N, C-alpha and C positions, 0 to 999 in steps of 0.2 A: 574524555573526562576521567577524573580520578575515581577508580572503583572502590576506594576505601573511605568513601564519605561516611561521616558519623551520623547515624540516625538514632536519636534518643529512644530508649526502650519504651517509654510511655507516650510516644508521639504517634498520633493517628494522622494520616494524610490521604488524599484522594488522587487517583489517576482517572481522568475523563477520557473515555475511549470513543472515537468516531468510526469504529469499524462497522461493516454492515450488520444488519440484524442476524443474531445467531452466531456471530463470529468473534465474540469478545473473549472466549475462554482462554486463549493463549496469553493475551495481555493481562487478563485477570489473574492467572496463575503467576506470571512474571511479577506483577505488582505486589502480590501477597508475599513473595519472597523478600521484598524490600519493605514490608510493613505497611503497605498501602491497601486501601479498598478501592474498587473500581466502580465508576458510574458509567453505564453504557448509554450513549446518545447516538442512535443509528439514523443516518440521513437517508438510508435506502436498504432494501433487501435485494439479494441477487437471485436471478431467475434464469436457469439454463434454457437455451433454445433447443427445440426438437422439431424441426420442420424440414421439408424437402429442399428448400433453397440453401439452408445452412449446411445440410449434409452434402449437397452438390458442391458447395464452396470448399468444404474440407477435402473432398475427393480431388478437386483441382489443386489444392494446397500440397497434396502428396508429391506432385511433380515439381514443386518449386525447389530452388537451390538452397533456400533457408526457410525454416519455419520458426518464427519468433513468438514465444508465449509470454504474455505480459503479466501473468498472475497465476497463483495456484487455482483460482477459480476458473481461469481459462483452460488450464490443463484438465481439471475435473470435468468441465462441461464438454470438452472435446472428447474425452475418454468415454462419455456416455454415447457418443455418436459413431465412434470408430475405435478399433483396437490400435493403441498408440505403438505397440510393438512392431507394426508393419511399416512405420515411418522410417525413412532412410537414416541409418546411423550416421552421425556427423553433420546432419543438416539441421539439428534441433538446437535452438538457442533460447535460454530462459533469462528473464530479467533479474532473477536472484536465486539464492540457494533453496529457498522454500519452493519456488516454482520448479526448479530442477528436481528436487526430491519427489515432488508430486508426479512429475512426468515419469521418472524412474519407477515409482510405485505402480504406475499403470503400464509398465512394460517397455517404455522407451529406452533407447540405448544411446550412449555417447552424447550426453547433453552438455552443452557449454554454457557456463554462467559466469558473470563477473564477480570479483571480490567486492567491488563497489556496487551495491544492489540498487541501482536506479537506472533511469534511461541513459544518462551520461556514461555510466559504467558499461552498460550493454553495448553502446555504440562504439566504445573503445576496444572491444574484443577484436582479435585478429579475424574471426569469422565474419565480422561486419565490415571489413575493409575489402577493397577490390570488388565492389558490387556492380560495376559497370556492365550492363547488358544481362545481369542475372535476374531471376525471379524470386521475390521475397514475399512470403505469406505472413501477415501479422494476425495472430490468433488472439482475440481480445474481446472487448465489449464496446458499444458505442460511447464515444467521449473518451477523454483521457489519452495518455501516451502520444499526444500529437507530435512531440519532438521526434519520436522514433520514426513515424510515418514520413514526416517532412525530410528527415535526414536520409532515410533509405532512398527516397526519390531523388534527393539532391546528389546522391552518390551514383546516380545513373541506373538504378534498378527499377524493374517493373514491380509495383506493389499490388498485392492481392490482400484485401482486408476481409477477415473472416470473423464476424461478431458471433461468438458461440454462446454468449450469455448477455444479460442486460441488467441494468440497475433500476429497480422499481422505486421511485421516490416514496419516502414516508414522512408524514407530518409528525414532528415531535410533540407528544402530548403535554398539555399545560401542567399536569401533575408532576411531570419530570422537571420542567422548568422551576416549579415551586420547590421541589426537592433540592435542586442545585442552589437555589437562593438560600436555602436553610442549612447548607453544609456548615459544620462547626469546626472545621479544620482546614489547613492549607490544601490547595488543589493545583494540579498541573494538567494541562491539556496536551494530549498526545496526537500528533498529526502525521499521518502517512499518505494522505490524499488531499490535494488542494481542492478538488471538487467537493469533497465532503465538507471541508471547512467553509467553503463558499456557499454551500447549500444550508448549513446549519445556522450560520451567523444571522442572516436576515430573519429567521424565525424567533430569535431570542428577544426577551423583554429588554428594552434599552438599558436599564439599570444593571442587569446581569451581564449584558455585553460589555459594558464599561468595566465591570468587575473582572471579567475574564481577561480583558485586554491589559490589566495591570498584574495579572498572575503569570507565572512562567508558562511558556509553551515549548515543548520539545518536538522537533521536526525530524523526519527521516532523511532529509537531505538539506544542503544549503539552499537549494532552489525553493524548497517549501518553507524554510525559515525566512527567506526573503519575502515570500508571499505573505506570511504571517505579519511581518513588520509592515508591509504595505497596507494590510487590513487593520492596522492600528495596535497590534500587540507590541508592548514595550520591552518585553523580556523574552526574546526568542533564542533558543539553544538548538544546536545541531547534535543529534544522536549519532553513534557510530554506524548506524544502519537502520533499516526498517523492521528488523525482527523484534518481537515482543520484549525479549530480554534487554535488547539494546535501548529501546524506548523507555522501559521502566527504569533502567540503571541511570540514564540521562535525566529522567525526572527526579529521581532521588537526589542526584548530585546537584541539580538546579535548586532544590529546596534546602539541602543540607550539605553545603560544600565542606571539604576537608579543612581542618584547622590549618592555618599557615604554619 
């Protein structure tokens, strides 16, 4: 989308974030740079695992030919359990640049990550080809990223799933729904997780849900935009990627397209 979209100086707008509890700051800062205020609607909080079974699985993962990290949260949780610098250089694959940076910050070396920061982009990496007979560890959380697991196995690899953190569901308080119903300016919903969207929608008051479905939604991938359309959203846009700056810029462009 055109990065030179015109936003009137006196225009207030809102970006609605579905990030986990306590993880809205990046999107909030990005939205502020485009003149927006952020409303945080968290479907869950993240909780790292710290038990003997998870530690044992990580030890097994060290011997795998590939270790695939599906999020910065997965990298942070794994780093609590073992020094990532001891993982074999060249075996580490990250779903996106943010995850790769987190791994490097924890001492990991030679991390591969796709330019297209989603499951499809990761699966297109050369490191994810020729997996027949290899062992692949998926470092992640329960649920989500099903495409990666299915494709790894379809390519003939032995899959080891290591769930290093979990998503603890949260109930959205009624006071937050009331605040969203009372917004006095246009709003855009940012979606980087299909599970988050599917968890939040059933909790919403019906009138607010209908209102949301008529407002723009910006998705981190074409797959998520298709899901939003399936769930009744009439105006789904695809951002350049899942990073906060990319989502905020796409939201601004959706509301304030550049003059022809």
